[in-house]
DRENDO-1510 file (C-alpha; in Angstrom, 1 decimal, always signed):
<recs>
REC; n; res; u; v; w
REC; 1; MET; +0.0; +0.0; +0.0 .
REC; 2; ILE; +2.8; +2.5; +0.9 .
REC; 3; LEU; +4.7; +1.6; -2.2 .
REC; 4; ILE; +1.7; +2.4; -4.4 .
REC; 5; PHE; +1.1; +5.6; -2.4 .
REC; 6; VAL; +4.7; +6.7; -2.9 .
REC; 7; VAL; +4.6; +6.1; -6.7 .
REC; 8; ALA; +1.3; +7.9; -7.0 .
REC; 9; VAL; +2.4; +10.9; -5.1 .
REC; 10; PHE; +5.7; +11.2; -7.0 .
REC; 11; LEU; +4.1; +10.9; -10.4 .
REC; 12; THR; +1.3; +13.3; -9.5 .
REC; 13; THR; +3.7; +16.0; -8.2 .
REC; 14; VAL; +6.0; +15.7; -11.3 .
REC; 15; PHE; +3.1; +15.9; -13.8 .
REC; 16; LEU; +1.7; +18.9; -11.9 .
REC; 17; GLY; +5.0; +20.7; -12.6 .
REC; 18; VAL; +6.3; +20.7; -9.1 .
REC; 19; PRO; +10.2; +21.3; -9.2 .
REC; 20; LEU; +11.8; +17.9; -9.0 .
REC; 21; VAL; +13.6; +18.3; -5.7 .
REC; 22; TRP; +10.4; +19.4; -4.0 .
REC; 23; ALA; +8.5; +16.6; -5.7 .
REC; 24; ILE; +11.0; +14.0; -4.2 .
REC; 25; LEU; +10.9; +15.6; -0.7 .
REC; 26; ILE; +7.1; +15.8; -0.7 .
REC; 27; THR; +7.0; +12.1; -1.7 .
REC; 28; ALA; +9.2; +11.3; +1.3 .
REC; 29; VAL; +7.3; +13.4; +3.8 .
REC; 30; LEU; +3.7; +12.6; +3.0 .
REC; 31; PRO; +3.8; +8.9; +3.7 .
REC; 32; ILE; +5.3; +9.6; +7.1 .
REC; 33; ILE; +2.4; +11.9; +7.9 .
REC; 34; VAL; -0.5; +10.0; +6.2 .
REC; 35; PHE; +0.5; +6.6; +7.5 .
REC; 36; ASP; +1.7; +7.9; +10.9 .
REC; 37; LEU; +5.0; +6.0; +10.5 .
REC; 38; GLY; +6.5; +7.8; +13.5 .
REC; 39; TYR; +9.9; +8.7; +11.9 .
REC; 40; PRO; +11.3; +12.0; +13.2 .
REC; 41; LEU; +11.4; +14.7; +10.5 .
REC; 42; GLN; +14.9; +15.6; +11.8 .
REC; 43; ALA; +16.0; +12.4; +10.1 .
REC; 44; LEU; +15.1; +13.8; +6.8 .
REC; 45; PHE; +17.7; +16.6; +7.2 .
REC; 46; LEU; +20.4; +14.3; +8.4 .
REC; 47; ASN; +19.9; +12.0; +5.5 .
REC; 48; PHE; +19.8; +14.9; +3.0 .
REC; 49; ILE; +23.2; +16.1; +4.3 .
REC; 50; GLY; +24.6; +12.6; +4.6 .
REC; 51; GLY; +23.6; +11.9; +1.0 .
REC; 52; VAL; +26.0; +14.4; -0.4 .
REC; 53; GLU; +28.9; +13.9; +2.0 .
REC; 54; PRO; +30.7; +10.9; +0.5 .
REC; 55; ASN; +34.1; +11.9; -1.0 .
REC; 56; HIS; +33.5; +9.9; -4.1 .
REC; 57; PHE; +30.9; +12.4; -5.2 .
REC; 58; LEU; +33.7; +14.8; -5.9 .
REC; 59; ALA; +34.1; +13.0; -9.2 .
REC; 60; ILE; +30.8; +14.6; -10.5 .
REC; 61; PRO; +31.8; +18.3; -10.4 .
REC; 62; LEU; +35.3; +17.5; -11.6 .
REC; 63; PHE; +34.1; +15.6; -14.7 .
REC; 64; ILE; +31.6; +18.4; -15.4 .
REC; 65; VAL; +34.5; +21.0; -15.2 .
REC; 66; ALA; +36.7; +18.9; -17.5 .
REC; 67; GLY; +33.9; +18.4; -20.0 .
REC; 68; GLU; +33.0; +22.1; -20.0 .
REC; 69; MET; +36.6; +23.1; -20.5 .
REC; 70; MET; +37.0; +20.8; -23.5 .
REC; 71; SER; +33.7; +21.9; -25.1 .
REC; 72; ARG; +34.4; +25.6; -24.8 .
REC; 73; GLY; +37.8; +25.3; -26.4 .
REC; 74; GLY; +38.2; +24.4; -30.1 .
REC; 75; VAL; +38.1; +20.6; -29.4 .
REC; 76; GLY; +34.7; +20.2; -30.9 .
REC; 77; LEU; +35.7; +21.7; -34.3 .
REC; 78; ARG; +38.8; +19.5; -34.4 .
REC; 79; ILE; +36.7; +16.4; -33.7 .
REC; 80; ILE; +34.2; +17.3; -36.4 .
REC; 81; GLY; +37.1; +17.8; -38.8 .
REC; 82; PHE; +38.5; +14.3; -38.0 .
REC; 83; ALA; +35.0; +12.7; -38.3 .
REC; 84; ARG; +34.4; +14.4; -41.6 .
REC; 85; ALA; +37.7; +13.0; -42.9 .
REC; 86; ALA; +36.8; +9.5; -41.6 .
REC; 87; PHE; +33.1; +9.3; -42.7 .
REC; 88; GLY; +32.6; +12.0; -45.3 .
REC; 89; PHE; +33.0; +9.6; -48.3 .
REC; 90; MET; +29.9; +7.5; -47.5 .
REC; 91; ALA; +26.3; +8.1; -48.4 .
REC; 92; GLY; +24.8; +10.0; -45.5 .
REC; 93; GLY; +28.3; +10.9; -44.6 .
REC; 94; LEU; +27.5; +14.3; -43.1 .
REC; 95; GLY; +25.0; +12.7; -40.8 .
REC; 96; MET; +27.7; +10.1; -39.9 .
REC; 97; VAL; +30.0; +12.9; -39.1 .
REC; 98; VAL; +27.5; +14.1; -36.4 .
REC; 99; VAL; +27.3; +10.6; -34.9 .
REC; 100; GLY; +31.0; +9.9; -35.1 .
REC; 101; ALA; +31.9; +13.3; -33.6 .
REC; 102; SER; +29.4; +12.8; -30.9 .
REC; 103; MET; +30.8; +9.4; -30.0 .
REC; 104; ILE; +34.3; +10.8; -29.8 .
REC; 105; PHE; +33.3; +13.9; -27.9 .
REC; 106; GLY; +31.2; +11.8; -25.5 .
REC; 107; GLY; +34.4; +10.0; -24.5 .
REC; 108; ILE; +35.8; +13.3; -23.5 .
REC; 109; SER; +33.0; +15.2; -21.9 .
REC; 110; GLY; +30.7; +12.5; -20.5 .
REC; 111; SER; +27.8; +15.0; -21.0 .
REC; 112; ALA; +25.0; +14.5; -23.5 .
REC; 113; ILE; +24.0; +18.2; -23.3 .
REC; 114; ALA; +27.6; +19.5; -23.9 .
REC; 115; ASP; +28.0; +17.0; -26.7 .
REC; 116; SER; +24.7; +18.1; -28.5 .
REC; 117; ALA; +25.6; +21.8; -28.0 .
REC; 118; ALA; +29.2; +21.5; -29.3 .
REC; 119; ILE; +28.4; +19.4; -32.3 .
REC; 120; GLY; +24.9; +20.9; -33.1 .
REC; 121; SER; +26.2; +24.5; -33.2 .
REC; 122; VAL; +28.3; +23.6; -36.2 .
REC; 123; MET; +26.6; +20.6; -37.9 .
REC; 124; ILE; +22.9; +21.5; -38.1 .
REC; 125; LYS; +23.5; +24.5; -40.4 .
REC; 126; ASN; +26.0; +22.5; -42.5 .
REC; 127; MET; +23.5; +19.6; -42.9 .
REC; 128; SER; +20.7; +22.0; -43.8 .
REC; 129; ARG; +22.9; +23.6; -46.5 .
REC; 130; GLU; +23.5; +20.2; -48.0 .
REC; 131; GLY; +19.8; +19.6; -48.4 .
REC; 132; TYR; +19.0; +17.7; -45.2 .
REC; 133; ASN; +15.7; +18.3; -43.5 .
REC; 134; THR; +16.6; +20.7; -40.7 .
REC; 135; ALA; +14.3; +19.0; -38.2 .
REC; 136; PHE; +16.0; +15.6; -39.0 .
REC; 137; ALA; +19.4; +17.2; -38.6 .
REC; 138; ALA; +18.4; +18.6; -35.2 .
REC; 139; GLY; +16.9; +15.3; -34.2 .
REC; 140; LEU; +20.1; +13.5; -35.2 .
REC; 141; VAL; +22.2; +15.9; -33.0 .
REC; 142; ALA; +19.8; +15.3; -30.1 .
REC; 143; ALA; +19.9; +11.5; -30.4 .
REC; 144; ALA; +23.6; +11.2; -31.1 .
REC; 145; GLY; +24.5; +13.5; -28.2 .
REC; 146; THR; +23.1; +11.0; -25.7 .
REC; 147; ILE; +25.8; +8.5; -26.7 .
REC; 148; GLY; +27.9; +10.8; -24.4 .
REC; 149; ILE; +26.4; +9.2; -21.3 .
REC; 150; ILE; +26.7; +5.6; -22.6 .
REC; 151; ILE; +30.4; +5.7; -23.7 .
REC; 152; PRO; +32.6; +6.3; -20.7 .
REC; 153; PRO; +33.2; +8.4; -18.7 .
REC; 154; SER; +29.5; +8.6; -17.8 .
REC; 155; ILE; +28.1; +10.6; -14.9 .
REC; 156; PRO; +24.9; +8.4; -14.7 .
REC; 157; MET; +27.2; +5.3; -14.5 .
REC; 158; LEU; +29.2; +7.0; -11.7 .
REC; 159; ILE; +26.0; +7.6; -9.8 .
REC; 160; TYR; +24.7; +4.1; -10.3 .
REC; 161; GLY; +28.1; +2.6; -9.2 .
REC; 162; PHE; +28.2; +4.8; -6.1 .
REC; 163; VAL; +24.5; +4.1; -5.1 .
REC; 164; GLY; +24.6; +0.4; -5.9 .
REC; 165; ASN; +28.2; -0.3; -4.7 .
REC; 166; VAL; +29.1; -1.6; -8.2 .
REC; 167; SER; +32.5; -1.3; -9.8 .
REC; 168; VAL; +32.7; +1.9; -11.8 .
REC; 169; ALA; +35.5; +0.4; -13.9 .
REC; 170; ASP; +33.3; -2.5; -14.8 .
REC; 171; LEU; +30.4; -0.1; -15.7 .
REC; 172; PHE; +32.7; +1.9; -17.9 .
REC; 173; LEU; +33.9; -1.2; -19.6 .
REC; 174; GLY; +30.3; -2.4; -20.0 .
REC; 175; GLY; +29.3; +0.9; -21.7 .
REC; 176; MET; +31.9; +0.8; -24.5 .
REC; 177; VAL; +30.2; -1.7; -26.9 .
REC; 178; PRO; +26.7; -0.5; -26.3 .
REC; 179; GLY; +27.8; +3.1; -27.0 .
REC; 180; ILE; +29.4; +1.9; -30.3 .
REC; 181; LEU; +26.2; -0.1; -31.1 .
REC; 182; PHE; +24.0; +2.9; -30.6 .
REC; 183; GLY; +26.3; +4.9; -32.8 .
REC; 184; ALA; +26.3; +2.2; -35.5 .
REC; 185; MET; +22.5; +2.1; -35.5 .
REC; 186; PHE; +22.3; +5.9; -35.9 .
REC; 187; MET; +24.9; +5.8; -38.7 .
REC; 188; ALA; +22.7; +3.2; -40.5 .
REC; 189; VAL; +19.8; +5.6; -40.4 .
REC; 190; CYS; +22.1; +8.3; -41.8 .
REC; 191; TYR; +23.1; +6.0; -44.7 .
REC; 192; TYR; +19.4; +5.3; -45.4 .
REC; 193; VAL; +18.4; +8.9; -45.4 .
REC; 194; GLY; +21.4; +10.1; -47.5 .
REC; 195; LYS; +20.8; +7.3; -50.0 .
REC; 196; THR; +17.0; +7.6; -50.4 .
REC; 197; SER; +16.7; +11.4; -50.2 .
REC; 198; LYS; +19.7; +12.0; -52.6 .
REC; 199; CYS; +20.7; +14.9; -50.4 .
REC; 200; ASP; +24.0; +13.3; -49.4 .
REC; 201; PRO; +25.0; +10.5; -51.8 .
REC; 202; GLY; +28.6; +10.6; -50.7 .
REC; 203; GLY; +31.6; +10.2; -53.0 .
REC; 204; ARG; +33.9; +12.7; -51.3 .
REC; 205; THR; +37.3; +11.2; -51.2 .
REC; 206; THR; +39.8; +11.7; -48.3 .
REC; 207; SER; +43.5; +11.2; -48.8 .
REC; 208; LEU; +45.5; +9.4; -46.3 .
REC; 209; LYS; +47.5; +12.7; -45.8 .
REC; 210; GLU; +44.3; +14.6; -44.9 .
REC; 211; LEU; +43.2; +11.8; -42.5 .
REC; 212; ARG; +46.6; +11.6; -40.9 .
REC; 213; SER; +46.8; +15.4; -40.5 .
REC; 214; SER; +43.3; +15.6; -39.0 .
REC; 215; PHE; +44.1; +12.7; -36.6 .
REC; 216; ILE; +47.3; +14.4; -35.4 .
REC; 217; GLY; +45.4; +17.6; -34.8 .
REC; 218; THR; +42.8; +15.8; -32.7 .
REC; 219; ALA; +45.1; +13.4; -30.9 .
REC; 220; PRO; +45.7; +15.5; -27.8 .
REC; 221; ALA; +42.0; +15.6; -27.2 .
REC; 222; LEU; +41.5; +12.0; -28.1 .
REC; 223; PHE; +44.1; +11.0; -25.4 .
REC; 224; MET; +41.9; +12.3; -22.6 .
REC; 225; PRO; +39.5; +9.2; -22.5 .
REC; 226; VAL; +42.6; +6.9; -22.9 .
REC; 227; LEU; +44.1; +8.7; -19.9 .
REC; 228; ILE; +41.0; +8.5; -17.8 .
REC; 229; LEU; +39.9; +5.0; -18.6 .
REC; 230; GLY; +43.4; +3.5; -18.7 .
REC; 231; GLY; +44.1; +5.0; -15.3 .
REC; 232; ILE; +40.9; +3.5; -13.8 .
REC; 233; PHE; +41.2; +0.1; -15.5 .
REC; 234; THR; +44.8; -0.4; -14.5 .
REC; 235; GLY; +44.1; +0.7; -10.9 .
REC; 236; TRP; +46.5; +3.6; -11.1 .
REC; 237; VAL; +43.8; +6.0; -10.1 .
REC; 238; THR; +40.3; +5.9; -8.6 .
REC; 239; PRO; +37.4; +7.4; -10.5 .
REC; 240; THR; +37.6; +10.5; -8.4 .
REC; 241; GLU; +41.4; +10.9; -9.0 .
REC; 242; ALA; +40.8; +10.2; -12.7 .
REC; 243; ALA; +38.3; +13.1; -12.7 .
REC; 244; ALA; +40.8; +15.4; -11.1 .
REC; 245; LEU; +43.4; +14.2; -13.7 .
REC; 246; ALA; +40.9; +15.0; -16.5 .
REC; 247; VAL; +40.6; +18.6; -15.2 .
REC; 248; VAL; +44.4; +19.1; -15.2 .
REC; 249; TYR; +44.9; +17.5; -18.6 .
REC; 250; GLY; +41.9; +19.4; -20.1 .
REC; 251; LEU; +43.4; +22.7; -18.8 .
REC; 252; PHE; +46.8; +21.8; -20.3 .
REC; 253; VAL; +45.3; +20.8; -23.7 .
REC; 254; THR; +43.0; +23.8; -24.1 .
REC; 255; THR; +45.4; +26.5; -22.9 .
REC; 256; VAL; +48.9; +25.2; -23.9 .
REC; 257; VAL; +48.4; +22.8; -26.8 .
REC; 258; TYR; +45.4; +24.3; -28.7 .
REC; 259; ARG; +45.4; +27.8; -27.0 .
REC; 260; ASP; +41.6; +28.1; -27.6 .
REC; 261; PHE; +40.9; +28.7; -23.9 .
REC; 262; LYS; +42.1; +31.7; -21.9 .
REC; 263; LEU; +42.9; +31.5; -18.2 .
REC; 264; ARG; +40.8; +34.7; -17.6 .
REC; 265; ASP; +37.7; +32.6; -18.7 .
REC; 266; LEU; +38.4; +30.0; -16.0 .
REC; 267; PRO; +36.5; +31.7; -13.2 .
REC; 268; ARG; +33.3; +31.9; -15.3 .
REC; 269; LEU; +33.6; +28.3; -16.4 .
REC; 270; LEU; +34.1; +27.2; -12.8 .
REC; 271; VAL; +31.0; +29.1; -11.6 .
REC; 272; ASP; +28.9; +27.6; -14.4 .
REC; 273; SER; +30.2; +24.1; -13.8 .
REC; 274; PHE; +29.6; +24.3; -10.1 .
REC; 275; VAL; +26.1; +25.6; -10.6 .
REC; 276; THR; +25.4; +22.6; -12.7 .
REC; 277; SER; +27.0; +20.4; -10.1 .
REC; 278; ALA; +25.0; +22.0; -7.3 .
REC; 279; VAL; +21.8; +21.1; -9.0 .
REC; 280; VAL; +22.9; +17.5; -9.3 .
REC; 281; MET; +24.0; +17.3; -5.7 .
REC; 282; VAL; +20.7; +18.8; -4.4 .
REC; 283; VAL; +18.9; +16.1; -6.3 .
REC; 284; ILE; +21.2; +13.4; -4.9 .
REC; 285; GLY; +20.4; +14.7; -1.3 .
REC; 286; ALA; +16.7; +14.6; -1.9 .
REC; 287; THR; +16.7; +11.2; -3.4 .
REC; 288; THR; +18.8; +9.9; -0.5 .
REC; 289; VAL; +16.0; +11.0; +1.8 .
REC; 290; LEU; +13.4; +9.1; -0.3 .
REC; 291; GLY; +15.8; +6.1; -0.5 .
REC; 292; TRP; +16.0; +6.1; +3.3 .
REC; 293; LEU; +12.2; +5.9; +3.6 .
REC; 294; ILE; +12.0; +3.2; +0.9 .
REC; 295; THR; +14.6; +1.1; +2.6 .
REC; 296; LEU; +13.0; +1.4; +6.1 .
REC; 297; GLU; +9.6; +0.4; +4.7 .
REC; 298; GLN; +11.2; -2.6; +2.9 .
REC; 299; MET; +9.8; -1.5; -0.4 .
REC; 300; PRO; +12.5; -3.2; -2.4 .
REC; 301; GLN; +11.5; -6.5; -0.8 .
REC; 302; ILE; +7.9; -5.8; -1.6 .
REC; 303; LEU; +8.8; -5.1; -5.2 .
REC; 304; VAL; +10.9; -8.3; -5.5 .
REC; 305; GLY; +7.9; -10.3; -4.3 .
REC; 306; PHE; +5.6; -8.5; -6.7 .
REC; 307; VAL; +7.8; -9.0; -9.7 .
REC; 308; GLN; +8.6; -12.6; -8.9 .
REC; 309; GLU; +4.9; -13.3; -8.7 .
REC; 310; PHE; +4.1; -11.8; -12.1 .
REC; 311; SER; +7.3; -12.5; -13.9 .
REC; 312; SER; +8.2; -15.8; -15.4 .
REC; 313; GLY; +12.0; -15.1; -15.3 .
REC; 314; PRO; +14.7; -12.5; -16.0 .
REC; 315; TRP; +13.4; -11.9; -19.5 .
REC; 316; MET; +10.1; -10.4; -18.2 .
REC; 317; PHE; +11.9; -8.6; -15.4 .
REC; 318; LEU; +14.2; -6.8; -17.8 .
REC; 319; LEU; +11.2; -6.0; -20.0 .
REC; 320; LEU; +9.6; -4.3; -17.0 .
REC; 321; VAL; +12.8; -2.4; -16.2 .
REC; 322; ASN; +12.8; -1.0; -19.8 .
REC; 323; ILE; +9.2; -0.1; -19.7 .
REC; 324; VAL; +9.5; +1.7; -16.3 .
REC; 325; LEU; +12.6; +3.6; -17.2 .
REC; 326; LEU; +11.4; +4.6; -20.7 .
REC; 327; ILE; +8.3; +6.1; -19.0 .
REC; 328; LEU; +10.3; +7.8; -16.3 .
REC; 329; GLY; +12.6; +9.1; -19.0 .
REC; 330; LEU; +9.7; +11.1; -20.4 .
REC; 331; VAL; +9.7; +13.3; -17.3 .
REC; 332; LEU; +13.0; +12.8; -15.5 .
REC; 333; ASP; +16.6; +13.5; -16.3 .
REC; 334; PRO; +19.1; +10.6; -16.1 .
REC; 335; VAL; +20.6; +11.3; -12.6 .
REC; 336; PRO; +17.3; +11.4; -10.6 .
REC; 337; ALA; +15.9; +8.5; -12.7 .
REC; 338; ILE; +19.0; +6.4; -11.8 .
REC; 339; LEU; +18.9; +7.5; -8.1 .
REC; 340; LEU; +15.2; +6.7; -7.7 .
REC; 341; THR; +15.1; +3.3; -9.4 .
REC; 342; ALA; +18.5; +1.7; -8.7 .
REC; 343; PRO; +17.7; +0.9; -5.0 .
REC; 344; LEU; +14.5; -0.8; -6.2 .
REC; 345; PHE; +15.8; -2.7; -9.2 .
REC; 346; LEU; +19.1; -4.0; -7.8 .
REC; 347; PRO; +17.7; -6.4; -5.2 .
REC; 348; THR; +15.2; -7.7; -7.8 .
REC; 349; ALA; +18.0; -8.1; -10.4 .
REC; 350; LYS; +20.1; -10.1; -7.9 .
REC; 351; ALA; +17.0; -12.3; -7.1 .
REC; 352; PHE; +16.8; -13.1; -10.9 .
REC; 353; GLY; +20.5; -13.6; -11.3 .
REC; 354; VAL; +21.0; -10.5; -13.4 .
REC; 355; ASP; +24.5; -9.0; -13.1 .
REC; 356; PRO; +24.5; -5.6; -11.5 .
REC; 357; VAL; +26.8; -4.3; -14.2 .
REC; 358; HIS; +24.5; -5.5; -16.9 .
REC; 359; LEU; +21.6; -3.8; -15.2 .
REC; 360; GLY; +23.5; -0.6; -14.8 .
REC; 361; VAL; +24.3; -0.4; -18.5 .
REC; 362; ILE; +20.6; -1.2; -19.4 .
REC; 363; MET; +19.4; +1.6; -17.1 .
REC; 364; THR; +21.9; +4.1; -18.6 .
REC; 365; CYS; +20.8; +3.2; -22.1 .
REC; 366; ASN; +17.2; +3.7; -21.1 .
REC; 367; VAL; +17.7; +7.1; -19.6 .
REC; 368; ALA; +19.8; +8.1; -22.7 .
REC; 369; VAL; +16.8; +7.4; -24.9 .
REC; 370; GLY; +14.7; +9.6; -22.5 .
REC; 371; LEU; +17.1; +12.5; -23.1 .
REC; 372; PHE; +15.8; +12.9; -26.7 .
REC; 373; THR; +12.2; +12.0; -26.1 .
REC; 374; PRO; +9.6; +14.7; -25.5 .
REC; 375; PRO; +8.2; +16.3; -23.4 .
REC; 376; VAL; +11.3; +16.8; -21.2 .
REC; 377; GLY; +14.2; +15.5; -23.4 .
REC; 378; ALA; +17.2; +17.8; -22.6 .
REC; 379; THR; +19.2; +17.3; -25.8 .
REC; 380; LEU; +16.0; +17.7; -27.8 .
REC; 381; TYR; +15.6; +21.2; -26.4 .
REC; 382; VAL; +19.3; +22.0; -27.0 .
REC; 383; ALA; +18.9; +21.0; -30.6 .
REC; 384; SER; +15.6; +23.0; -30.9 .
REC; 385; ARG; +17.3; +26.1; -29.6 .
REC; 386; ILE; +20.2; +25.8; -32.0 .
REC; 387; SER; +18.1; +25.0; -35.1 .
REC; 388; GLY; +15.1; +27.2; -34.4 .
REC; 389; VAL; +12.7; +24.3; -35.1 .
REC; 390; GLY; +10.0; +23.3; -32.5 .
REC; 391; VAL; +10.5; +20.3; -30.3 .
REC; 392; LEU; +7.5; +18.4; -31.5 .
REC; 393; THR; +8.4; +19.0; -35.2 .
REC; 394; ILE; +11.9; +17.6; -34.5 .
REC; 395; ALA; +10.4; +14.6; -32.7 .
REC; 396; ARG; +8.0; +13.8; -35.7 .
REC; 397; ASN; +11.1; +13.6; -38.0 .
REC; 398; MET; +12.9; +11.2; -35.7 .
REC; 399; ALA; +10.9; +8.0; -36.2 .
REC; 400; HIS; +13.8; +6.1; -37.7 .
REC; 401; LEU; +16.1; +7.2; -35.0 .
REC; 402; TYR; +13.7; +6.1; -32.3 .
REC; 403; LEU; +13.4; +2.7; -33.9 .
REC; 404; ALA; +17.2; +2.4; -34.2 .
REC; 405; ALA; +17.6; +3.3; -30.5 .
REC; 406; ILE; +15.0; +0.8; -29.4 .
REC; 407; ALA; +16.6; -2.0; -31.5 .
REC; 408; ALA; +20.0; -1.2; -29.9 .
REC; 409; LEU; +18.4; -1.1; -26.4 .
REC; 410; LEU; +16.8; -4.5; -26.9 .
REC; 411; ALA; +20.2; -5.9; -28.0 .
REC; 412; VAL; +21.9; -4.5; -24.9 .
REC; 413; THR; +19.1; -5.9; -22.7 .
REC; 414; TYR; +18.8; -9.4; -24.1 .
REC; 415; ILE; +22.2; -10.2; -25.4 .
REC; 416; PRO; +24.4; -9.9; -22.2 .
REC; 417; PHE; +27.6; -10.3; -24.2 .
REC; 418; VAL; +27.0; -6.8; -25.7 .
REC; 419; SER; +27.5; -5.1; -22.3 .
REC; 420; MET; +29.4; -7.9; -20.4 .
REC; 421; GLY; +31.9; -9.1; -23.1 .
REC; 422; MET; +34.5; -6.4; -22.3 .
REC; 423; VAL; +33.9; -6.8; -18.6 .
REC; 424; HIS; +34.6; -10.6; -18.7 .
REC; 425; LEU; +37.6; -10.0; -20.9 .
REC; 426; PHE; +39.3; -7.7; -18.4 .
REC; 427; ARG; +38.0; -9.1; -15.1 .
</recs>
């Protein structure tokens, strides 16, 4: 009864437009009052503060700073140039440049919004000039940008790892192939559109000299994910130390190597990054309060019993996970969606024998799809602002992209090797 009440209150407050943090806190407080549970309200404050105290959460603002630094420098333009040299010769090549550049940039920034903004500001106009439907170009930028939270480093994976006590290194390994798979599916859509619409039939040749020159120019930026992931996988640094290393390396690359970023701009960047981080941390504190109530009232155990009663096995459980997260993705950003559902899904997954790393990758892919799905899709609004095309108009031109994303999601869900192959190889 309490579980149903909690879900009903949360969904009602969200759909009524109550700010997310307040919606979560109201959902935590009302059951205590309505059901007279007897928990002291002071415990809410203590859990809120305790939720943001762990040192490992320092990785979040540090990765945000590193991503912002690289996106504000000229890194995005260099990555686009390299992607154009690599993919421009194929049909739909300009669209593939968007996808390829997003995959590369995602491995640097770990942010879907930064990815969409950096790539979209250059590529939407270029695609429109080549004859692409502007709404499709904007939709492609919105969809491809979300690969940034699947390919490591990924802030939602960091959150899931910290909340569920799951190895962040394994989660990052698990996200590599799914990220490439999503990119390949979106590239297939680009090939189809370029071929059928005749707007981008390909044929542009790239010499090895051009490709080599473009790669050399981009190499300092491309080394960042190698540095971060290599350090974590070898055990040389923890995820938090890797985030700090990313900040130092990003500052060196943008100010010394590329000289696109000035030290006088650093204070403004830090303020903007820490404002973003503060929003994330406030949400983490609020969801910790709700998680405290959920744990005390044994809601995960209730959910496990319910799912086991109505599910015939792991296949049906994973289907329910996808359905729930795709629906939540319509109204929630990735971080709160992960924070709210991970404590509920993890015990159930363990009961069905689903690896926590596999579950984490599935959840991340689901919330990535939510980022380019209306009405709240963040990358959709970024692409809309850049292109000047309405959100619903963009969404109507994304049918093939949605189908490609769902196909990739199903493969990640029901073919464990897709997400677990790299993990088993390096474990």
